[in-house]
PALOMAR-693860 format. One line per field, with one value per residue (C-alpha): residue number from 1; residue in three letters; x, y, z. Coordinates in pm, whole numbers, always signed. Layout:
N
k = (NUM,...)
r = (ALA,...)
east = (X,...)
north = (Y,...)
up = (Z,...)
END
This chain:
491
k = (1,2,3,4,5,6,7,8,9,10,11,12,13,14,15,16,17,18,19,20,21,22,23,24,25,26,27,28,29,30,31,32,33,34,35,36,37,38,39,40,41,42,43,44,45,46,47,48,49,50,51,52,53,54,55,56,57,58,59,60,61,62,63,64,65,66,67,68,69,70,71,72,73,74,75,76,77,78,79,80,81,82,83,84,85,86,87,88,89,90,91,92,93,94,95,96,97,98,99,100,101,102,103,104,105,106,107,108,109,110,111,112,113,114,115,116,117,118,119,120,121,122,123,124,125,126,127,128,129,130,131,132,133,134,135,136,137,138,139,140,141,142,143,144,145,146,147,148,149,150,151,152,153,154,155,156,157,158,159,160,161,162,163,164,165,166,167,168,169,170,171,172,173,174,175,176,177,178,179,180,181,182,183,184,185,186,187,188,189,190,191,192,193,194,195,196,197,198,199,200,201,202,203,204,205,206,207,208,209,210,211,212,213,214,215,216,217,218,219,220,221,222,223,224,225,226,227,228,229,230,231,232,233,234,235,236,237,238,239,240,241,242,243,244,245,246,247,248,249,250,251,252,253,254,255,256,257,258,259,260,261,262,263,264,265,266,267,268,269,270,271,272,273,274,275,276,277,278,279,280,281,282,283,284,285,286,287,288,289,290,291,292,293,294,295,296,297,298,299,300,301,302,303,304,305,306,307,308,309,310,311,312,313,314,315,316,317,318,319,320,321,322,323,324,325,326,327,328,329,330,331,332,333,334,335,336,337,338,339,340,341,342,343,344,345,346,347,348,349,350,351,352,353,354,355,356,357,358,359,360,361,362,363,364,365,366,367,368,369,370,371,372,373,374,375,376,377,378,379,380,381,382,383,384,385,386,387,388,389,390,391,392,393,394,395,396,397,398,399,400,401,402,403,404,405,406,407,408,409,410,411,412,413,414,415,416,417,418,419,420,421,422,423,424,425,426,427,428,429,430,431,432,433,434,435,436,437,438,439,440,441,442,443,444,445,446,447,448,449,450,451,452,453,454,455,456,457,458,459,460,461,462,463,464,465,466,467,468,469,470,471,472,473,474,475,476,477,478,479,480,481,482,483,484,485,486,487,488,489,490,491)
r = (MET,SER,ILE,PRO,LYS,TYR,GLU,LYS,GLU,ARG,ARG,ALA,SER,ASN,THR,VAL,VAL,ASP,GLU,GLY,LEU,THR,ASN,GLU,ASP,ASP,ALA,ALA,VAL,LEU,ALA,ALA,LEU,GLY,CYS,LYS,GLN,GLU,LEU,LYS,ARG,ASN,SER,THR,MET,VAL,GLU,VAL,PHE,GLY,ILE,ALA,PHE,SER,ILE,MET,GLY,LEU,LEU,PRO,SER,ILE,ALA,SER,THR,LEU,ALA,TYR,SER,ILE,PRO,SER,GLY,SER,ALA,GLY,ILE,VAL,TRP,SER,TRP,PHE,LEU,ALA,SER,MET,PHE,ILE,PHE,ILE,ILE,GLY,MET,ALA,MET,ALA,ASP,LEU,GLY,SER,ALA,ILE,PRO,THR,SER,GLY,GLY,LEU,TYR,TRP,TRP,THR,HIS,TYR,PHE,ALA,SER,PRO,LYS,THR,ARG,ASN,ALA,LEU,SER,PHE,LEU,VAL,GLY,TYR,SER,ASN,THR,LEU,GLY,LEU,VAL,GLY,GLY,LEU,VAL,SER,ILE,ASP,TYR,GLY,PHE,SER,LEU,MET,LEU,LEU,SER,VAL,VAL,ALA,ILE,ALA,LYS,ASP,GLY,ASN,TYR,SER,PRO,SER,TYR,GLY,ARG,VAL,PRO,THR,THR,MET,GLN,LYS,ILE,MET,GLY,LYS,LEU,GLN,ASN,PHE,PHE,VAL,PHE,MET,ASN,PHE,VAL,LEU,ILE,PHE,ALA,LYS,ILE,ILE,ALA,LEU,PRO,ILE,GLY,ARG,ALA,SER,GLN,ARG,ASN,SER,GLY,HIS,PHE,ILE,PHE,ALA,LYS,VAL,GLU,ASN,LEU,THR,SER,TRP,PRO,THR,GLY,TRP,ALA,PHE,MET,LEU,ALA,TRP,LEU,SER,PRO,ILE,TRP,THR,ILE,GLY,GLY,PHE,ASP,SER,CYS,VAL,HIS,MET,SER,GLU,GLU,ALA,SER,ASN,VAL,THR,ARG,ALA,VAL,PRO,TYR,ARG,ILE,LEU,MET,SER,ILE,GLY,ARG,CYS,TRP,ILE,PHE,GLY,LEU,ILE,LEU,THR,ILE,VAL,ILE,ALA,ALA,CYS,MET,ASP,GLN,ASN,LEU,GLU,ASN,LEU,VAL,GLY,ASN,SER,PHE,GLY,GLN,PRO,MET,ALA,GLN,ILE,TYR,TYR,ASP,ALA,LEU,GLY,LYS,HIS,GLY,ALA,ILE,GLY,MET,MET,THR,LEU,LEU,PHE,ILE,VAL,GLN,PHE,LEU,MET,GLY,LEU,SER,ILE,LEU,VAL,VAL,ALA,SER,ARG,GLN,SER,TRP,ALA,PHE,SER,ARG,ASP,GLY,ALA,LEU,PRO,PHE,SER,ASN,PHE,PHE,ARG,LYS,ILE,ILE,ILE,THR,LEU,ASN,TYR,ILE,THR,PHE,ARG,ALA,VAL,TRP,GLY,CYS,VAL,GLY,LEU,GLY,ALA,VAL,LEU,GLY,LEU,LEU,SER,LEU,ILE,ALA,LEU,ALA,ALA,ALA,GLN,ALA,LEU,PHE,SER,LEU,ALA,VAL,ALA,ALA,GLN,ASN,VAL,ALA,TRP,GLY,THR,PRO,ILE,LEU,CYS,ARG,LEU,VAL,TRP,GLY,GLN,LYS,LYS,PHE,LYS,PRO,GLY,PRO,VAL,TYR,THR,GLY,ARG,PHE,SER,THR,LEU,ILE,GLY,TRP,THR,ALA,ILE,ILE,PHE,LEU,CYS,PHE,GLY,ILE,THR,LEU,SER,MET,PHE,PRO,VAL,GLY,GLY,PRO,ASN,PRO,THR,PRO,SER,THR,MET,ASN,TYR,THR,VAL,VAL,ILE,ASN,SER,CYS,ILE,TRP,ILE,GLY,SER,LEU,ALA,TYR,TYR,PHE,ILE,ASN,ALA,ARG,LYS,TRP)
east = (+15161,+15313,+15159,+15378,+15301,+15167,+14885,+14779,+14593,+14337,+14278,+14046,+13798,+13828,+13466,+13326,+13209,+13048,+12697,+12670,+13036,+13004,+12803,+12853,+13037,+13303,+13342,+13391,+13665,+13851,+13794,+13945,+14265,+14264,+14156,+13867,+13648,+13722,+13663,+13327,+13267,+13096,+13307,+13154,+13346,+13329,+13469,+13753,+13841,+13798,+14059,+14318,+14242,+14243,+14586,+14721,+14577,+14675,+14737,+14880,+15115,+15230,+15287,+15483,+15716,+15745,+16101,+16200,+16072,+16131,+16512,+16454,+16249,+15888,+15925,+16059,+15754,+15507,+15675,+15798,+15438,+15306,+15576,+15601,+15221,+15210,+15446,+15267,+14944,+15120,+15220,+14856,+14743,+14985,+14859,+14496,+14547,+14665,+14409,+14121,+14256,+14367,+14193,+14324,+14441,+14781,+14799,+15160,+15333,+15058,+15093,+15470,+15435,+15184,+15383,+15747,+15944,+15923,+16282,+16235,+15868,+15890,+16197,+16062,+15721,+15896,+16096,+15783,+15573,+15827,+15903,+15533,+15491,+15787,+15652,+15306,+15427,+15694,+15417,+15224,+15524,+15608,+15245,+15250,+15583,+15441,+15135,+15352,+15545,+15221,+15082,+15398,+15402,+15062,+15215,+15510,+15279,+15074,+15400,+15506,+15797,+15938,+15903,+16152,+15990,+16182,+16164,+15934,+15626,+15267,+15165,+14839,+14709,+14332,+14204,+13879,+13739,+13621,+13373,+13138,+13387,+13587,+13320,+13382,+13758,+13725,+13496,+13752,+14026,+13827,+13729,+14097,+14191,+13929,+13995,+14358,+14279,+14049,+14220,+14585,+14535,+14302,+14547,+14836,+14634,+14884,+15196,+15124,+15413,+15430,+15369,+15739,+15828,+15568,+15655,+16011,+16203,+16449,+16675,+16909,+16954,+17143,+17503,+17385,+17385,+17071,+16931,+16954,+16811,+16508,+16481,+16492,+16180,+15999,+16015,+15723,+15466,+15611,+15553,+15221,+15056,+15196,+14873,+14696,+14790,+14563,+14279,+14448,+14482,+14112,+14017,+13865,+13636,+13518,+13201,+13219,+13589,+13717,+13597,+13608,+13980,+14121,+13884,+13959,+14334,+14314,+14062,+14268,+14587,+14409,+14244,+14568,+14744,+14492,+14423,+14787,+14893,+14643,+14767,+15134,+15058,+14874,+15166,+15418,+15202,+15170,+15498,+15785,+16040,+16320,+16326,+16574,+16316,+16072,+16318,+16463,+16147,+16094,+15771,+15940,+15708,+15743,+15367,+15307,+15522,+15332,+15000,+15139,+15256,+14921,+14665,+14835,+14872,+14513,+14452,+14769,+14669,+14326,+14461,+14741,+14491,+14282,+14598,+14702,+14346,+14338,+14691,+14563,+14287,+14550,+14727,+14407,+14346,+14695,+14694,+14385,+14561,+14891,+14706,+14522,+14845,+15015,+14714,+14716,+15090,+15048,+14752,+15003,+15242,+15519,+15547,+15703,+15425,+15184,+14944,+14905,+14865,+14631,+14345,+14025,+13818,+13468,+13292,+13436,+13292,+13576,+13862,+14225,+14289,+14624,+14764,+14663,+14857,+15149,+15177,+15151,+15438,+15659,+15576,+15684,+16022,+16071,+15963,+16273,+16465,+16326,+16531,+16864,+16881,+16672,+16818,+16718,+16366,+16345,+16441,+16098,+15958,+16214,+16227,+15853,+15913,+16194,+16010,+15685,+15861,+16021,+15686,+15502,+15766,+15844,+15501,+15478,+15824,+15740,+15427,+15622,+15915,+15756,+15381,+15255,+15095,+14953,+14797,+14421,+14283,+13995,+13711,+13942,+14243,+14471,+14486,+14770,+14932,+14968,+15326,+15449,+15277,+15438,+15794,+15751,+15635,+15938,+16183,+16026,+16009,+16381,+16446,+16234,+16429,+16757,+16621,+16506,+16854,+17031,+17106,+16881,+17132,+17419,+17711,+17967,+17715,+17809,+17643,+17396,+17306,+17318,+17006,+16942,+16701,+16976,+17066,+16714,+16574,+16880,+16853,+16486,+16544,+16849,+16685,+16368,+16567,+16789,+16480,+16345,+16663,+16755,+16412,+16102,+16217,+16202,+15826)
north = (+13933,+13714,+13763,+13797,+13571,+13850,+13905,+13543,+13503,+13769,+13663,+13376,+13597,+13921,+13915,+13855,+14194,+14272,+14401,+14778,+14853,+14956,+14945,+14674,+14891,+15014,+14665,+14522,+14775,+14678,+14305,+14333,+14449,+14145,+14332,+14264,+14556,+14598,+14970,+15142,+15357,+15654,+15941,+16159,+16352,+16663,+16476,+16326,+16676,+16801,+16574,+16672,+17043,+17014,+16851,+17126,+17380,+17657,+17958,+17771,+17585,+17906,+18052,+17745,+17753,+18128,+18116,+17923,+18188,+18521,+18511,+18534,+18851,+18935,+18833,+18497,+18446,+18518,+18364,+18053,+17982,+18033,+17829,+17542,+17509,+17479,+17182,+17026,+17043,+16849,+16585,+16577,+16510,+16217,+16079,+16137,+15907,+15631,+15701,+15671,+15351,+15169,+15310,+15141,+15268,+15111,+15339,+15435,+15112,+14902,+15090,+15045,+14669,+14651,+14847,+14768,+14486,+14141,+14170,+14506,+14525,+14381,+14580,+14903,+14857,+14818,+15135,+15330,+15196,+15286,+15621,+15703,+15606,+15825,+16113,+16102,+16060,+16323,+16550,+16482,+16571,+16886,+16999,+16942,+17121,+17417,+17404,+17423,+17724,+17905,+17832,+17963,+18270,+18368,+18349,+18559,+18825,+18836,+18888,+19165,+18956,+18896,+18519,+18279,+17954,+17629,+17400,+17138,+17008,+16974,+16618,+16553,+16209,+16222,+16032,+15900,+15870,+16224,+16197,+16492,+16692,+16751,+16998,+17196,+17180,+17316,+17591,+17688,+17704,+17938,+18157,+18197,+18266,+18537,+18690,+18740,+18870,+19133,+19219,+19259,+19515,+19717,+19708,+19818,+20063,+20346,+20130,+19883,+19797,+19885,+19648,+19658,+19545,+19265,+19116,+19226,+19275,+18986,+18962,+18705,+18657,+18330,+18264,+18072,+18242,+18450,+18212,+17914,+18115,+18176,+17802,+17720,+17934,+17663,+17439,+17634,+17549,+17202,+17117,+17300,+17134,+16794,+16645,+16567,+16198,+16165,+16125,+15806,+15663,+15726,+15532,+15239,+15470,+15684,+15636,+15657,+15609,+15613,+15972,+16099,+16038,+16201,+16498,+16575,+16547,+16815,+17029,+17037,+17134,+17387,+17569,+17583,+17718,+18001,+18094,+18048,+18292,+18547,+18499,+18533,+18855,+18990,+18891,+19058,+19371,+19404,+19278,+19486,+19563,+19489,+19111,+19061,+19201,+18930,+18642,+18739,+18859,+18795,+18600,+18301,+18323,+18561,+18550,+18655,+18963,+19045,+19024,+19229,+19507,+19521,+19446,+19522,+19298,+19180,+19135,+18929,+18710,+18651,+18560,+18340,+18161,+18078,+17963,+17713,+17579,+17503,+17362,+17124,+17010,+16953,+16713,+16516,+16486,+16371,+16117,+15959,+15936,+15810,+15537,+15427,+15396,+15211,+14985,+14901,+14833,+14605,+14433,+14328,+14207,+14457,+14633,+14481,+14338,+14355,+14104,+14341,+14668,+14534,+14463,+14664,+14755,+14683,+14788,+15139,+15183,+15007,+15217,+15128,+15185,+15011,+15171,+15513,+15463,+15309,+15632,+15836,+15636,+15676,+16045,+16083,+15929,+16160,+16453,+16403,+16576,+16905,+16859,+16851,+17192,+17432,+17291,+16939,+17060,+17226,+16890,+16765,+16967,+16874,+16503,+16482,+16650,+16412,+16100,+16191,+16285,+15941,+15779,+15982,+15960,+15589,+15456,+15726,+15629,+15257,+15318,+15518,+15275,+14933,+14970,+15150,+14836,+14727,+15064,+15069,+15422,+15489,+15733,+16028,+16032,+16295,+16109,+16164,+16417,+16155,+16055,+16416,+16498,+16195,+16280,+16644,+16525,+16297,+16576,+16812,+16545,+16472,+16844,+16856,+16570,+16747,+17077,+16926,+16794,+17132,+17331,+17636,+17886,+17817,+17588,+17449,+17366,+17283,+17004,+17261,+17399,+17094,+16952,+16616,+16510,+16334,+16126,+16028,+15957,+15765,+15543,+15472,+15407,+15186,+15016,+14931,+14777,+14589,+14457,+14330,+14161,+14012,+13893,+13984,+13842,+13494,+13517)
up = (+10115,+10382,+10722,+11033,+11325,+11542,+11290,+11242,+11571,+11479,+11118,+11205,+11391,+11199,+11088,+11436,+11558,+11892,+11846,+11862,+11792,+11428,+11107,+10845,+10590,+10832,+10981,+10632,+10556,+10872,+10819,+10470,+10640,+10868,+11182,+11416,+11525,+11897,+11957,+11941,+11631,+11790,+11650,+11381,+11115,+11332,+11632,+11427,+11308,+11664,+11815,+11551,+11586,+11966,+11964,+11740,+11985,+11748,+11971,+12274,+12038,+11873,+12220,+12333,+12030,+11975,+12111,+11795,+11554,+11733,+11680,+11303,+11332,+11253,+10888,+11003,+11224,+10943,+10639,+10817,+10910,+10558,+10381,+10629,+10642,+10264,+10271,+10568,+10368,+10091,+10348,+10458,+10101,+10074,+10405,+10307,+10006,+10239,+10510,+10266,+10111,+10429,+10740,+11054,+11393,+11323,+11023,+10966,+11066,+10904,+10575,+10593,+10634,+10351,+10092,+10177,+10018,+10181,+10308,+10477,+10576,+10926,+11032,+10885,+11047,+11384,+11320,+11224,+11510,+11776,+11615,+11602,+11967,+12064,+11856,+12011,+12369,+12307,+12184,+12505,+12721,+12524,+12551,+12927,+12955,+12765,+12990,+13301,+13168,+13082,+13427,+13590,+13365,+13508,+13856,+13738,+13591,+13911,+14104,+13862,+13738,+14087,+14059,+13903,+13786,+13788,+13487,+13633,+13458,+13564,+13469,+13292,+13381,+13337,+13036,+12890,+12543,+12496,+12207,+12229,+12434,+12116,+12006,+12325,+12274,+11920,+12050,+12315,+12053,+11832,+12127,+12207,+11845,+11793,+12135,+12038,+11689,+11841,+12171,+12069,+11788,+12012,+12301,+12079,+11868,+11913,+11880,+11603,+11374,+11006,+10717,+10633,+10985,+10975,+10636,+10559,+10885,+10916,+11220,+11368,+11742,+11695,+11592,+11285,+10943,+10892,+10630,+10863,+11153,+10929,+10858,+11230,+11269,+11070,+11378,+11527,+11255,+11201,+11569,+11593,+11292,+11383,+11516,+11190,+11195,+11500,+11250,+11129,+11479,+11544,+11228,+11416,+11613,+11319,+11118,+10737,+10790,+10431,+10394,+10751,+10799,+10480,+10483,+10847,+10792,+10524,+10712,+11031,+10845,+10625,+10912,+11108,+10799,+10754,+11115,+11211,+10940,+11070,+11427,+11334,+11145,+11451,+11675,+11442,+11426,+11803,+11949,+12085,+11813,+12061,+12022,+12304,+12546,+12433,+12446,+12784,+12957,+13328,+13273,+13106,+12803,+12504,+12450,+12810,+12751,+12429,+12616,+12905,+12671,+12492,+12764,+13092,+13393,+13436,+13064,+13032,+13326,+13170,+12826,+12958,+13182,+12876,+12700,+12964,+12996,+12623,+12648,+12916,+12681,+12411,+12646,+12703,+12329,+12235,+12519,+12362,+12025,+12169,+12355,+12038,+11842,+12127,+12166,+11794,+11807,+12108,+11937,+11672,+11942,+11869,+12206,+12517,+12738,+12443,+12598,+12892,+12701,+12432,+12674,+12624,+12931,+12800,+13122,+13078,+12727,+12543,+12684,+12607,+12977,+13007,+12694,+12829,+13151,+12965,+12763,+13083,+13235,+12927,+12919,+13281,+13196,+12897,+13113,+13327,+13047,+13172,+13491,+13304,+13138,+12932,+12609,+12713,+12789,+12446,+12293,+12401,+12109,+11843,+11932,+11861,+11523,+11424,+11538,+11366,+11042,+11026,+11104,+10837,+10567,+10574,+10461,+10194,+10067,+10075,+9872,+9612,+9584,+9628,+9649,+9339,+9199,+9535,+9613,+9558,+9604,+9839,+9766,+9847,+9613,+9458,+9127,+8883,+9117,+9390,+9304,+9279,+9608,+9772,+9665,+9765,+10107,+10142,+10060,+10312,+10583,+10540,+10571,+10887,+11046,+10972,+11103,+11431,+11509,+11508,+11825,+11815,+11953,+11716,+11629,+11876,+12150,+12506,+12709,+12842,+12497,+12270,+12110,+12278,+12003,+11809,+12116,+12222,+11877,+11764,+12071,+11998,+11627,+11680,+11976,+11783,+11499,+11744,+11924,+11594,+11472,+11810,+11918,+11718,+11383,+11540,+11596)
END
């Protein structure tokens, strides 16, 4: 394939590897892609899984997005999780094929450039790279926003509901390569999951809901038709299980990369599918049947009200405290991943000020220090949305969904349309089902993009209730293509 100018400068030295960064096999895989090993490969399979699972932060994520699924009733909470997770697993299988065959931190935009037609590859790779950056940083901001609401809900519970939080956000700016800490983050997630599975049913022993209520009770608190209200509940699992591509962005720090990346993509999605289903069933079994009480509670968090009803004031404070601690750890993990993607994109010269952001701080154990703080700065700008209105703050969640779906779907589509002959499977491959899996993933991703653009409350939105995702994402997508055609195509 033809090589864009921004790649040529690193081709000559792609086999020169600093001693101690990697083993020969992993370095050879990266060199075959035209990339020099610059990051230290000190992440095991468990740690690669850990960063994806930490970003998903299963229970805190469900708590942060419960407002999307509660309006469809208990059946909407449970079945939206099961069905959406099934399709997300299919997307994961399609991405695992690519991650095993072409493991690089650039991942999505690199695959797009490799498989797309010569006329479209550069423009599409720009679109994917910027969309992926927006999705990851948007994920960081939405996690931090959810963290701030959980923190403030604890204050509200302690004040017996006599506290009205403002929609500010508590910024998360600490960042290092976390390595072994991922094991602790995974442990904290499982502690929280099992604590909820045990504590809630015990606390609501005399008031648990029936099986019919859990699995068959459909409601509609929106002004959309009931069927579409049920589909909007899918936004909760789609956002929650949206961190699996982090395994791809950690490719250049993982050992045994052609197996570690695909296996951990599937493992992180699979475990969230199973444990998330269990958690949603527990929530549906123990929540108040009056859904309006949950949505409009004085604590600012439906999950806080569920804990309060089951465990009382002190139990709710304890559980919500654990929730916002794990949510904080989620923010640290996704900031690592966002910085790796941004660093890879700047390494290829595609970001403004790429020469600045691509620098590695060797004295700090090969940290992408400047890329980390660049993501923090962009996140702070996006976080200003929370000052406009509640609907604008909620767009922090859906804009991440839309951006990531574009970033995931484009390389899969390019491989199916233009790259079938160029694709050389890695050791992990879905075989003859690969094409069917890919097209199924594309259809669901298009549905997810459409879903994320709709106002949650109903049609005919006002400026204070509209979904700002369509505005923000369109500006990024159009802007990235304009940047390419006006300037970058001349490189």
